[in-house]
C-alpha positions in Angstrom: 79.6 150.5 100.0 80.3 147.4 102.5 77.9 145.4 104.0 78.1 142.0 106.4 76.1 139.0 105.1 74.4 137.4 108.2 72.0 134.9 106.0 74.2 134.7 102.8 73.5 137.6 101.0 73.2 141.3 101.3 71.3 143.8 100.0 73.0 147.5 99.0 71.3 150.3 97.4 73.2 152.3 94.5 73.1 155.0 92.2 72.5 154.0 88.6 75.4 152.7 87.0 76.7 150.8 84.0 78.8 148.8 85.8 80.3 147.7 88.9 82.5 145.0 90.6 81.4 143.1 93.8 84.1 141.8 96.2 83.0 139.1 99.0 85.3 138.0 101.6 85.4 136.0 104.6 88.0 134.6 107.1 89.2 131.2 106.1 87.9 131.8 102.4 89.6 133.0 99.3 88.5 136.6 98.2 86.1 136.8 95.1 85.1 139.6 92.8 82.6 139.9 89.9 82.3 142.7 87.7 80.2 140.9 85.0 76.9 141.4 87.2 75.0 143.9 84.9 74.1 147.1 84.9 72.2 148.8 88.0 68.8 151.0 86.9 66.7 153.2 88.9 64.1 150.9 90.5 65.4 147.8 89.7 67.2 145.2 91.3 70.3 143.7 90.0 71.4 140.2 91.4 74.9 139.3 91.5 76.1 135.7 93.4 79.5 135.4 94.2 81.2 132.0 95.6 83.6 132.1 97.7 85.9 128.6 98.1 87.5 127.5 101.4 90.9 128.5 101.6 93.6 125.8 101.9 96.2 126.6 104.1 100.4 125.8 103.3 101.3 122.9 104.6 104.0 123.6 107.6 107.3 123.0 106.1 109.4 119.8 106.4 111.6 118.7 109.2 114.9 116.3 109.2 115.1 113.1 111.2 118.4 112.0 110.9 121.3 109.8 112.8 123.0 106.7 112.8 122.7 103.4 113.8 124.8 102.2 116.5 126.1 98.5 117.8 124.6 98.3 121.5 127.2 96.4 122.6 130.1 98.2 121.4 128.9 101.8 120.3 130.2 101.2 117.0 128.3 102.1 113.8 126.7 99.2 112.2 126.9 100.2 108.4 124.8 98.5 105.9 121.8 98.6 108.2 118.8 99.3 106.7 116.8 102.3 108.1 113.2 102.3 107.4 110.4 105.1 108.6 107.7 102.7 109.1 105.2 102.7 106.3 107.3 105.0 104.3 110.8 105.5 102.6 114.1 103.4 103.5 117.9 104.1 103.2 120.8 102.1 103.8 123.1 103.4 106.5 126.8 103.8 105.0 128.3 103.6 108.7 130.1 107.2 108.4 127.6 109.9 107.5 123.9 110.2 109.3 121.2 108.5 107.2 118.1 111.1 107.1 115.0 111.7 105.8 112.8 114.9 104.7 109.3 114.5 106.6 106.2 116.7 107.6 106.1 117.4 111.3 104.8 114.6 113.5 105.8 111.5 115.5 107.3 108.6 113.5 108.8 105.1 114.1 111.7 104.6 112.3 113.3 101.1 112.5 116.9 99.7 111.9 117.4 96.0 110.8 120.8 94.4 109.9 122.2 90.8 109.7 123.4 89.6 112.9 121.2 92.0 115.1 118.1 92.4 116.5 115.8 94.9 115.0 116.0 98.4 116.7 113.1 100.9 116.9 113.0 104.6 117.8 109.9 107.2 118.2 111.2 110.3 116.5 109.5 113.7 116.8 110.0 116.0 113.9 109.3 119.8 113.8 109.3 122.1 110.9 112.6 123.6 109.8 114.4 121.5 112.4 116.7 118.3 112.7 115.9 115.4 115.1 118.5 113.3 116.3 116.9 109.8 115.8 120.1 107.5 116.3 119.0 104.1 116.7 120.6 101.4 118.9 120.5 97.5 117.9 121.7 94.4 119.7 123.7 92.3 118.0 122.1 88.6 118.2 123.9 85.7 120.4 125.2 82.9 118.8 125.7 79.5 119.9 129.4 78.2 120.9 129.5 74.5 121.5 132.0 71.7 121.5 133.2 68.8 123.5 136.5 68.2 125.7 138.6 65.3 124.8 141.8 63.6 126.6 143.0 62.9 123.0 140.7 59.9 122.7 137.7 60.3 124.5 135.5 62.9 126.0 136.1 63.9 129.3 134.1 65.8 131.9 135.8 69.1 132.4 134.5 72.9 133.4 134.7 75.1 130.2 135.0 78.8 130.4 134.2 81.2 127.5 134.6 84.8 128.5 133.0 85.3 132.0 130.6 82.3 131.6 131.5 78.9 132.8 129.7 76.0 132.2 130.3 72.1 133.5 130.8 69.6 130.6 129.7 65.9 131.3 131.7 64.2 129.1 129.1 62.8 126.8 126.8 65.7 125.6 128.1 68.9 123.9 128.8 71.7 126.3 126.8 75.2 124.9 127.6 78.9 125.8 125.8 81.6 123.6 127.7 84.3 123.0 128.2 87.9 121.0 129.4 87.5 117.3 133.0 87.6 117.3 135.9 85.6 118.3 136.3 84.0 121.8 138.9 82.1 123.8 137.8 78.9 124.7 139.5 77.0 127.8 138.7 73.7 129.8 140.2 72.2 133.0 139.4 69.2 133.9 140.3 66.8 137.1 143.3 64.8 137.5 
């Protein structure tokens, strides 16, 4: 016999029997059964309560966030960069294979840090059973290149050129040029 509970209880009329199994089910709940409710006898009521427990849906399968850490100026890989899921796991990028994290589906802030670079951050969207490319580009920090120009005995006014930058040197203070990390050619030209 089957019935539908509108007010949390169902009444069935059964023939006399010494045992029976009662099963209850509802969408979103785990189906439950009882067979220990006692015998049904003619003219009497047998009470049988069944507790249903809300089902816990299976969490979606993880996806993968992966990528490289790139130098914004040269597009070269930055080996040794630390890659971190904000408020989560961290790895050190080896500069050859991609870094990766196995994550539940969702959006994640992933941060890359390395000595000599400004921190880089990307929002990475991860989907179940998929791999998301989340390569992060970081910008090399500028360094200060400074000096003086002399004629061998004393400082002299001159024009100093470093790469595409030119500064006028007054002969008293130091000249200063902000440059990317690395090796630079410096030239000076004085009048006279």
